[in-house]
C-alpha positions as CSV (number, residue, x, y, z in Angstrom):
1,M,57.8,14.7,-102.4
2,R,60.1,17.8,-102.8
3,A,62.9,16.7,-100.6
4,Q,64.6,13.9,-98.6
5,A,66.2,16.1,-95.9
6,I,65.4,19.3,-94.2
7,L,68.0,21.7,-92.6
8,F,66.6,24.3,-90.2
9,D,67.9,27.5,-88.8
10,K,67.2,27.7,-85.1
11,D,66.4,31.3,-84.0
12,G,63.5,32.8,-85.7
13,T,62.7,29.5,-87.4
14,L,62.3,26.8,-84.8
15,L,62.3,29.3,-81.9
16,D,60.5,32.6,-81.8
17,F,63.3,35.1,-82.1
18,Q,61.9,38.0,-80.1
19,S,60.5,36.0,-77.3
20,T,63.7,34.0,-76.9
21,W,66.4,36.7,-77.3
22,G,64.7,40.0,-76.6
23,P,64.5,39.6,-72.8
24,W,67.9,37.8,-72.8
25,S,69.7,40.7,-74.6
26,L,68.4,43.3,-72.1
27,Q,69.3,41.2,-69.1
28,V,72.9,40.8,-70.5
29,V,73.2,44.5,-71.0
30,D,71.9,45.2,-67.4
31,Q,74.4,42.7,-66.0
32,L,77.4,44.1,-67.9
33,A,76.5,47.8,-67.3
34,N,75.9,47.1,-63.6
35,G,73.6,50.2,-63.1
36,D,75.6,52.6,-65.3
37,Q,72.9,54.2,-67.4
38,T,75.3,55.8,-69.9
39,L,76.9,52.4,-70.5
40,T,73.5,50.8,-70.7
41,A,72.4,53.2,-73.4
42,K,75.7,52.7,-75.4
43,M,75.3,48.9,-75.4
44,E,71.7,49.1,-76.3
45,R,72.6,51.2,-79.4
46,A,75.5,48.9,-80.3
47,W,73.2,45.9,-80.2
48,G,70.1,47.6,-81.6
49,L,67.7,47.0,-78.7
50,D,64.3,48.5,-78.0
51,R,64.0,48.4,-74.2
52,A,60.5,49.8,-74.1
53,N,59.1,46.9,-76.1
54,Q,61.6,44.2,-75.0
55,R,62.6,43.7,-78.6
56,I,65.6,43.5,-80.9
57,L,65.5,46.0,-83.8
58,P,65.5,44.7,-87.4
59,D,69.1,46.0,-88.1
60,S,70.6,44.5,-85.0
61,V,73.9,42.7,-85.1
62,I,72.3,40.0,-83.0
63,I,70.1,38.9,-85.9
64,A,71.8,36.1,-87.8
65,S,75.3,37.0,-86.7
66,T,77.8,34.6,-85.0
67,V,78.4,35.0,-81.3
68,E,81.9,36.4,-82.2
69,N,80.3,39.3,-84.1
70,V,77.7,39.9,-81.4
71,A,80.4,40.0,-78.7
72,G,82.6,42.2,-80.8
73,A,79.8,44.9,-81.0
74,I,79.9,45.6,-77.2
75,V,83.3,44.3,-75.9
76,E,84.8,47.8,-76.2
77,F,82.3,48.9,-73.4
78,V,83.6,46.3,-71.0
79,P,87.3,46.9,-70.7
80,D,87.9,44.2,-68.1
81,M,86.8,41.5,-70.6
82,S,88.6,40.3,-73.6
83,L,86.8,39.3,-76.8
84,N,87.2,35.6,-75.9
85,Q,85.9,36.2,-72.4
86,M,82.9,38.1,-73.8
87,I,82.2,35.2,-76.2
88,E,82.3,32.7,-73.4
89,F,80.0,34.9,-71.3
90,L,77.5,35.2,-74.0
91,N,77.6,31.5,-74.7
92,E,77.1,30.7,-71.1
93,T,74.2,33.1,-70.6
94,G,72.7,32.2,-74.0
95,A,72.6,28.5,-73.1
96,Q,70.3,29.5,-70.2
97,A,68.0,31.6,-72.4
98,K,64.5,30.1,-72.4
99,G,63.8,29.0,-76.0
100,M,60.3,29.7,-77.0
101,P,59.3,27.4,-79.9
102,V,57.3,28.8,-82.8
103,I,54.9,25.8,-82.7
104,D,54.8,22.6,-80.6
105,L,57.9,20.9,-82.0
106,N,57.5,17.3,-81.1
107,P,54.3,16.7,-83.1
108,F,55.8,18.7,-86.0
109,L,58.9,16.5,-85.9
110,D,56.7,13.4,-85.8
111,E,55.2,14.5,-89.1
112,L,58.6,14.9,-90.7
113,A,59.7,11.5,-89.3
114,D,56.5,9.9,-90.8
115,L,57.8,11.2,-94.2
116,D,61.2,9.5,-93.6
117,L,63.0,12.9,-93.8
118,F,66.4,13.5,-92.3
119,V,66.4,16.7,-90.2
120,G,69.2,18.9,-89.0
121,I,70.0,22.3,-87.6
122,A,72.5,24.9,-88.9
123,T,72.7,27.9,-86.6
124,N,75.1,30.9,-86.2
125,D,74.7,30.4,-82.5
126,S,77.2,28.1,-80.7
127,E,76.5,24.4,-80.9
128,A,76.5,24.1,-77.1
129,T,73.9,26.8,-76.8
130,A,71.7,25.2,-79.5
131,R,71.9,21.8,-77.8
132,A,71.2,23.2,-74.4
133,Q,68.0,24.9,-75.6
134,L,66.8,21.9,-77.6
135,R,67.5,19.6,-74.7
136,R,65.3,21.7,-72.4
137,L,62.6,21.4,-75.0
138,E,63.2,17.7,-75.1
139,V,63.8,17.6,-78.9
140,E,67.6,17.5,-79.2
141,H,67.6,13.8,-80.0
142,R,65.2,14.4,-82.9
143,F,67.9,15.9,-85.0
144,E,70.5,13.9,-86.9
145,F,72.8,16.9,-87.2
146,I,73.3,20.0,-85.2
147,A,75.9,22.5,-86.2
148,G,76.8,25.9,-84.8
149,Y,79.3,28.5,-86.0
150,D,81.9,26.8,-83.9
151,S,81.3,23.2,-85.0
152,G,84.1,23.4,-87.6
153,F,82.1,24.4,-90.7
154,G,82.0,28.2,-90.2
155,G,78.9,30.3,-90.2
156,K,76.2,31.3,-92.6
157,P,75.8,32.8,-95.3
158,A,78.7,30.5,-96.3
159,P,77.3,27.1,-97.5
160,D,79.7,24.8,-95.5
161,M,77.2,23.8,-92.8
162,C,74.7,22.9,-95.4
163,L,77.2,20.9,-97.4
164,A,78.3,19.1,-94.2
165,F,74.7,18.1,-93.5
166,S,74.4,16.8,-97.0
167,E,77.5,14.7,-96.6
168,Y,76.5,13.5,-93.1
169,V,73.1,12.1,-94.2
170,G,74.2,11.1,-97.7
171,V,71.6,13.2,-99.6
172,L,72.5,15.4,-102.6
173,P,71.9,19.1,-101.9
174,E,69.3,19.5,-104.6
175,N,67.2,16.9,-102.7
176,M,67.4,19.0,-99.5
177,V,65.7,22.1,-98.2
178,M,67.1,24.9,-96.1
179,V,64.5,26.6,-93.9
180,G,65.3,30.0,-92.3
181,D,64.1,33.4,-91.4
182,S,67.0,35.5,-92.6
183,A,68.9,36.3,-95.8
184,D,71.9,34.5,-94.4
185,D,70.0,31.3,-94.1
186,L,68.6,31.4,-97.6
187,Q,71.9,32.5,-99.2
188,A,73.7,29.6,-97.4
189,G,71.2,27.1,-98.7
190,S,71.2,28.5,-102.3
191,A,75.0,28.5,-102.4
192,A,75.0,24.8,-101.4
193,G,72.5,24.0,-104.2
194,M,69.6,23.4,-101.9
195,Q,66.0,24.5,-102.2
196,T,65.1,27.3,-99.8
197,V,62.1,28.1,-97.7
198,A,61.7,31.4,-95.9
199,V,59.5,31.7,-92.7
200,L,58.2,34.9,-91.2
201,T,58.8,34.1,-87.6
202,G,62.0,36.2,-87.4
203,V,62.5,39.9,-88.0
204,A,62.8,40.0,-91.8
205,S,59.7,40.6,-93.9
206,A,58.3,38.7,-96.9
207,V,59.4,41.5,-99.2
208,E,63.0,41.1,-98.0
209,L,63.0,37.3,-98.2
210,A,60.9,36.4,-101.2
211,P,63.6,37.1,-103.8
212,L,65.9,34.7,-102.0
213,A,63.5,31.8,-101.5
214,D,61.6,29.2,-103.5
215,V,58.6,29.9,-101.2
216,V,57.7,32.1,-98.2
217,L,55.7,30.4,-95.5
218,N,54.1,32.0,-92.4
219,D,55.9,29.5,-90.1
220,I,57.3,25.9,-90.1
221,G,53.8,24.6,-89.4
222,D,53.1,25.1,-93.1
223,L,56.2,23.2,-94.3
224,V,54.7,19.7,-94.5
225,A,51.9,20.8,-96.8
226,W,54.4,22.5,-99.1
227,L,56.7,19.4,-99.1
228,T,53.9,17.1,-100.0
229,E,51.7,19.2,-102.3
Protein backbone atom coordinates (compact mmCIF):
# COMPACT_ATOMS: atom_id res chain seq x y z
CA MET A 1 0.00 0.00 0.00
CA ARG A 2 1.16 3.51 -0.77
CA ALA A 3 0.90 4.98 2.74
CA GLN A 4 0.42 4.38 6.44
CA ALA A 5 -1.27 7.69 7.30
CA ILE A 6 -3.53 10.17 5.51
CA LEU A 7 -3.80 13.88 6.33
CA PHE A 8 -6.85 15.65 4.92
CA ASP A 9 -7.64 19.26 4.33
CA LYS A 10 -11.20 20.01 5.47
CA ASP A 11 -12.99 22.53 3.25
CA GLY A 12 -13.18 21.49 -0.37
CA THR A 13 -11.79 18.06 0.49
CA LEU A 14 -13.96 16.43 3.17
CA LEU A 15 -16.64 19.12 2.95
CA ASP A 16 -18.06 20.58 -0.24
CA PHE A 17 -16.61 24.08 -0.28
CA GLN A 18 -19.35 26.02 -2.04
CA SER A 19 -22.29 24.33 -0.32
CA THR A 20 -20.72 24.87 3.09
CA TRP A 21 -19.25 28.36 2.81
CA GLY A 22 -21.11 30.12 -0.03
CA PRO A 23 -24.36 30.69 1.92
CA TRP A 24 -22.43 31.35 5.15
CA SER A 25 -20.30 34.11 3.60
CA LEU A 26 -23.31 35.97 2.24
CA GLN A 27 -25.15 35.67 5.56
CA VAL A 28 -22.12 37.14 7.37
CA VAL A 29 -21.95 40.06 4.94
CA ASP A 30 -25.67 40.75 5.38
CA GLN A 31 -25.33 40.67 9.14
CA LEU A 32 -22.34 43.01 9.20
CA ALA A 33 -23.73 45.44 6.59
CA ASN A 34 -27.09 45.61 8.37
CA GLY A 35 -29.01 46.66 5.26
CA ASP A 36 -26.41 49.11 3.89
CA GLN A 37 -26.25 48.11 0.22
CA THR A 38 -23.09 50.12 -0.48
CA LEU A 39 -21.32 48.39 2.39
CA THR A 40 -22.69 45.04 1.27
CA ALA A 41 -21.24 45.53 -2.21
CA LYS A 42 -17.83 46.55 -0.82
CA MET A 43 -17.58 43.50 1.39
CA GLU A 44 -18.73 41.18 -1.39
CA ARG A 45 -15.95 42.55 -3.61
CA ALA A 46 -13.37 42.29 -0.82
CA TRP A 47 -14.29 38.65 -0.20
CA GLY A 48 -14.90 37.74 -3.83
CA LEU A 49 -18.54 36.65 -3.63
CA ASP A 50 -21.09 35.91 -6.35
CA ARG A 51 -24.42 36.64 -4.66
CA ALA A 52 -26.55 35.70 -7.64
CA ASN A 53 -25.22 32.15 -7.61
CA GLN A 54 -24.53 31.91 -3.85
CA ARG A 55 -20.90 31.11 -4.63
CA ILE A 56 -17.39 32.13 -3.70
CA LEU A 57 -15.25 33.21 -6.66
CA PRO A 58 -12.03 31.33 -7.54
CA ASP A 59 -9.76 34.22 -6.50
CA SER A 60 -11.48 34.81 -3.16
CA VAL A 61 -9.40 35.30 -0.02
CA ILE A 62 -11.79 32.88 1.70
CA ILE A 63 -10.30 30.00 -0.27
CA ALA A 64 -7.46 28.31 1.65
CA SER A 65 -6.66 31.40 3.77
CA THR A 66 -6.54 31.53 7.55
CA VAL A 67 -9.38 33.18 9.44
CA GLU A 68 -7.02 36.07 10.23
CA ASN A 69 -6.59 36.83 6.54
CA VAL A 70 -10.30 36.43 5.82
CA ALA A 71 -11.14 38.80 8.68
CA GLY A 72 -8.48 41.27 7.59
CA ALA A 73 -10.06 41.60 4.15
CA ILE A 74 -13.27 43.17 5.51
CA VAL A 75 -12.51 44.55 8.96
CA GLU A 76 -11.92 48.05 7.53
CA PHE A 77 -15.60 48.18 6.58
CA VAL A 78 -16.75 47.56 10.16
CA PRO A 79 -15.12 50.34 12.21
CA ASP A 80 -16.71 49.29 15.51
CA MET A 81 -14.91 45.92 15.38
CA SER A 82 -11.21 45.29 15.89
CA LEU A 83 -9.40 42.61 13.92
CA ASN A 84 -9.48 40.29 16.92
CA GLN A 85 -13.20 40.88 17.36
CA MET A 86 -13.79 40.15 13.68
CA ILE A 87 -11.78 36.93 13.94
CA GLU A 88 -13.82 35.88 16.97
CA PHE A 89 -17.06 36.72 15.15
CA LEU A 90 -16.08 34.70 12.08
CA ASN A 91 -15.00 31.76 14.22
CA GLU A 92 -18.28 31.81 16.15
CA THR A 93 -20.45 32.02 13.04
CA GLY A 94 -18.24 29.60 11.12
CA ALA A 95 -18.65 26.99 13.83
CA GLN A 96 -22.39 27.12 13.13
CA ALA A 97 -21.99 26.74 9.35
CA LYS A 98 -23.59 23.52 8.17
CA GLY A 99 -20.80 21.34 6.81
CA MET A 100 -21.89 19.49 3.67
CA PRO A 101 -19.73 16.38 3.22
CA VAL A 102 -18.47 15.52 -0.25
CA ILE A 103 -19.43 11.87 0.30
CA ASP A 104 -20.88 9.89 3.21
CA LEU A 105 -17.91 10.13 5.56
CA ASN A 106 -18.48 7.29 8.00
CA PRO A 107 -18.36 4.45 5.44
CA PHE A 108 -15.35 6.10 3.81
CA LEU A 109 -13.56 6.34 7.16
CA ASP A 110 -14.48 2.71 7.83
CA GLU A 111 -12.59 1.77 4.66
CA LEU A 112 -9.51 3.66 5.84
CA ALA A 113 -9.76 2.05 9.27
CA ASP A 114 -9.93 -1.39 7.62
CA LEU A 115 -6.59 -0.54 6.01
CA ASP A 116 -5.11 0.34 9.44
CA LEU A 117 -4.41 3.91 8.34
CA PHE A 118 -3.96 6.81 10.71
CA VAL A 119 -6.11 9.77 9.65
CA GLY A 120 -5.86 13.45 10.51
CA ILE A 121 -7.00 16.89 9.44
CA ALA A 122 -4.95 20.00 8.76
CA THR A 123 -7.11 23.05 8.01
CA ASN A 124 -6.52 26.77 7.74
CA ASP A 125 -9.84 27.16 9.55
CA SER A 126 -9.76 27.34 13.35
CA GLU A 127 -9.52 24.08 15.24
CA ALA A 128 -12.71 24.84 17.18
CA THR A 129 -14.70 25.43 14.00
CA ALA A 130 -13.35 22.24 12.45
CA ARG A 131 -14.21 20.19 15.51
CA ALA A 132 -17.71 21.70 15.76
CA GLN A 133 -18.49 20.85 12.14
CA LEU A 134 -17.09 17.34 12.41
CA ARG A 135 -18.93 16.76 15.67
CA ARG A 136 -22.26 17.63 14.04
CA LEU A 137 -21.45 15.12 11.30
CA GLU A 138 -20.61 12.56 14.03
CA VAL A 139 -17.09 11.92 12.72
CA GLU A 140 -14.86 14.03 14.99
CA HIS A 141 -13.79 10.94 16.96
CA ARG A 142 -12.65 9.21 13.76
CA PHE A 143 -9.58 11.43 13.41
CA GLU A 144 -6.46 10.91 15.50
CA PHE A 145 -5.27 14.47 14.83
CA ILE A 146 -7.14 17.71 14.08
CA ALA A 147 -5.17 20.93 13.64
CA GLY A 148 -6.30 24.40 12.67
CA TYR A 149 -4.23 27.48 11.92
CA ASP A 150 -4.49 28.36 15.61
CA SER A 151 -3.39 24.97 17.03
CA GLY A 152 0.23 26.03 17.44
CA PHE A 153 1.66 24.87 14.12
CA GLY A 154 0.75 27.82 11.89
CA GLY A 155 -1.16 27.51 8.64
CA LYS A 156 -0.59 26.06 5.19
CA PRO A 157 1.30 26.26 2.83
CA ALA A 158 3.96 25.94 5.57
CA PRO A 159 4.60 22.25 6.35
CA ASP A 160 4.39 22.47 10.15
CA MET A 161 0.93 20.93 10.56
CA CYS A 162 1.97 18.05 8.31
CA LEU A 163 5.15 17.47 10.30
CA ALA A 164 3.22 17.66 13.57
CA PHE A 165 0.88 14.91 12.35
CA SER A 166 3.88 12.81 11.33
CA GLU A 167 5.38 13.15 14.80
CA TYR A 168 2.04 12.55 16.52
CA VAL A 169 1.34 9.21 14.81
CA GLY A 170 4.99 8.15 14.49
CA VAL A 171 5.00 7.73 10.71
CA LEU A 172 7.69 9.15 8.45
CA PRO A 173 6.42 11.84 6.04
CA GLU A 174 7.35 9.80 2.97
CA ASN A 175 4.90 7.13 4.17
CA MET A 176 2.07 9.67 4.45
CA VAL A 177 -0.30 11.36 2.03
CA MET A 178 -1.63 14.92 2.11
CA VAL A 179 -5.04 15.20 0.42
CA GLY A 180 -6.36 18.63 -0.52
CA ASP A 181 -8.17 20.78 -3.02
CA SER A 182 -5.84 23.79 -3.11
CA ALA A 183 -2.28 24.70 -3.96
CA ASP A 184 -1.63 25.52 -0.29
CA ASP A 185 -2.57 21.97 0.75
CA LEU A 186 -0.32 20.34 -1.82
CA GLN A 187 2.59 22.70 -1.22
CA ALA A 188 2.40 22.03 2.51
CA GLY A 189 2.46 18.28 1.94
CA SER A 190 5.31 18.45 -0.54
CA ALA A 191 7.37 20.69 1.74
CA ALA A 192 6.94 18.12 4.52
CA GLY A 193 8.12 15.30 2.23
CA MET A 194 4.69 13.71 1.89
CA GLN A 195 2.96 12.27 -1.14
CA THR A 196 0.23 14.59 -2.41
CA VAL A 197 -3.26 13.93 -3.75
CA ALA A 198 -5.40 16.66 -5.31
CA VAL A 199 -9.19 16.46 -5.34
CA LEU A 200 -11.53 18.49 -7.52
CA THR A 201 -14.22 19.24 -4.94
CA GLY A 202 -12.95 22.73 -4.18
CA VAL A 203 -12.57 25.69 -6.53
CA ALA A 204 -9.23 24.94 -8.23
CA SER A 205 -9.12 23.04 -11.51
CA ALA A 206 -7.16 19.93 -12.47
CA VAL A 207 -4.95 22.09 -14.68
CA GLU A 208 -3.98 24.21 -11.67
CA LEU A 209 -3.44 21.31 -9.28
CA ALA A 210 -1.86 18.62 -11.44
CA PRO A 211 1.68 20.12 -11.42
CA LEU A 212 1.63 20.07 -7.60
CA ALA A 213 0.22 16.58 -7.04
CA ASP A 214 1.23 12.96 -7.46
CA VAL A 215 -2.30 12.27 -8.65
CA VAL A 216 -5.55 14.20 -9.24
CA LEU A 217 -8.77 12.47 -8.17
CA ASN A 218 -12.37 13.55 -8.66
CA ASP A 219 -13.02 13.32 -4.92
CA ILE A 220 -11.93 11.45 -1.81
CA GLY A 221 -14.17 8.55 -2.81
CA ASP A 222 -11.46 7.53 -5.28
CA LEU A 223 -8.71 7.56 -2.66
CA VAL A 224 -8.86 3.95 -1.44
CA ALA A 225 -8.51 2.59 -4.96
CA TRP A 226 -5.43 4.75 -5.53
CA LEU A 227 -3.92 3.76 -2.18
CA THR A 228 -4.30 0.05 -2.84
CA GLU A 229 -3.77 -0.23 -6.60
